[in-house]
N, C-alpha and C positions, 0 to 999 in steps of 0.2 A: 812255046808258053807249056808252063808244068801243068798237068792234069787238072788238080784241084780247082786253076784258073779257069777250067771250063763254064763251070756253072754260071760265075760269073757275068761272062759275054752272053750266057744264053737266057740270061736273065736280062740283058741290056743293062746291066755295070762293067766297072771300069775293073779290070784284074788287081788287085792287090795285094803287094807279096805280105805272108804272116799272119792271115784269114781262113787257114784249114779249118776251123774250130764250123766257120760259117758257111764254110765250102759245103762239111760234110750237111749241115743242117737244111741248108739251101736246096743241096742235090736230094735230102730226103725229104724235104717237105713238098718238092716239085714230081718228085716220082710219085710219091703217094697221090698227090692233084692229080695226074695225070692216067696213076692203076685208077682210082677208082671212077672217074671218068668213062673210061673205055669201058670197064665192068659192068658201069651203068646202064649205058646203052643195050647192055644186055636184059639187065633185069625189069628196063623199064616198057620191056613187049612184055610182060609179063604184068605187069602194074605194082610193081614194086621197086623200091629205093635199096641201096647197097646196108642201108642201116637194119629193113626188112628184113631182106634175104640173113642176113646175119643173125639177125633174129630166130627167126625158123631153123635159120639153120642150128645155130646154139638149141634152142627146144626138141629141137626133131634128135642130135646127135651128142648132147650132152650130157658128161658124165653123171650128174647127180638129178637127175628128174627133179626130187625132192627137197631141189634147192635152186631152182628155178623160179626165184621172183622177181617182181619188180627192180628191187633195187640192186639184186645181187646181178642182175642181166643187166644193167643200167652202166652198174663199174666197169664188167664186162665188156660193152659195148664203147664205155668213156660217151654215153650218152646223159644228159643230165636228168633231172627225173621231169622234170615239166616237159621236154622234148619225148621223155622214154614213156609218158603215159597217152601222150597224140598220137605217136605211135600204134602203141598197144590199141588204140581206141580205135585208131583206123583198121588194124588186123583185126580187130573184132569183130568189125562190123562187116566186113569182107567175109568173115566164118571160118579164118584160118587161124586166128588162135583162140581159147579162152582162159577165164580168167575162176582162178577155182579158189575157195575158203584156204588161207595157212594157217599156221601154227598159231598167230592173235590177228586180233582184228584189223591190226594195222596189215597188214603182210596179204598179199596175195601169190597163189601161187600160179604160176600161163603153161600153158599144156599146148599146142600145136592139135590141130584138127584134123581130120583126117582130110580133109578138103585142103588145108595146109601142105601136108604132108606129102598128096598126088602133083598138087603145085610146087613144090621144091622137087619132088622126080622129073616133071616138065623142064624145068629151068637147069637142072644141075648139065645135063650135057652140052649144054651152052655157055655155062659156066669154063666145064672143064676145056671147051677148046678155046675159049678167052684167052683161059690163064695161062695153057702152051703158049700159046701165041705171043702172049706180053713177057712171059719167064724166058724163052726158047734160045732167048740170046745166051742165056746167062749158062757160063758152063759147069760142068758136073765139077770138076774142083772147084770152082767163085761158090755155088750154088752152098754147100754149108760153112763159109767164109761167112758169108751176106747174111745168111738165117745167125750165126754165130752173134755178128758185131752189133745186129737188128737187139738181140734179146739184151746185149752188156749195154747200148742206150736205152733199154725201157726196163732194166733193173735202177739205170740211174735215176728214173723220172719214178718208179715207182716208191 
């Protein structure tokens, strides 16, 4: 059986010739779901979700703090505006983020609080351990190719 047919078998489908594009998409989606599930176990121990961890990371380490509005972060994290509002509300209630006035009345800048930064410092070592465990099987030669291929796929969607 050809390599790209393995994803069909893994998902319980009969392998069908000429389905490489579907195999790529299914493989990517299944892999992403499995990775998020594993990483979420780490975040849950700290009262976070994958989305809240990523939001805090972006607020703490983002390249342009003045651009950290709810709308901008929502686009970067691929979160709907209503989900973004709920996510921020929960993090704000826990004292991990704060909303500040933006350039106009409709925009709010987001900032990580010292409490949120401290939480990230606690989560980070466990996050790195899990990332190493999950991605350790990808070889040094294959990793850059994988990153490039995924970037090409994202560019076709953007």
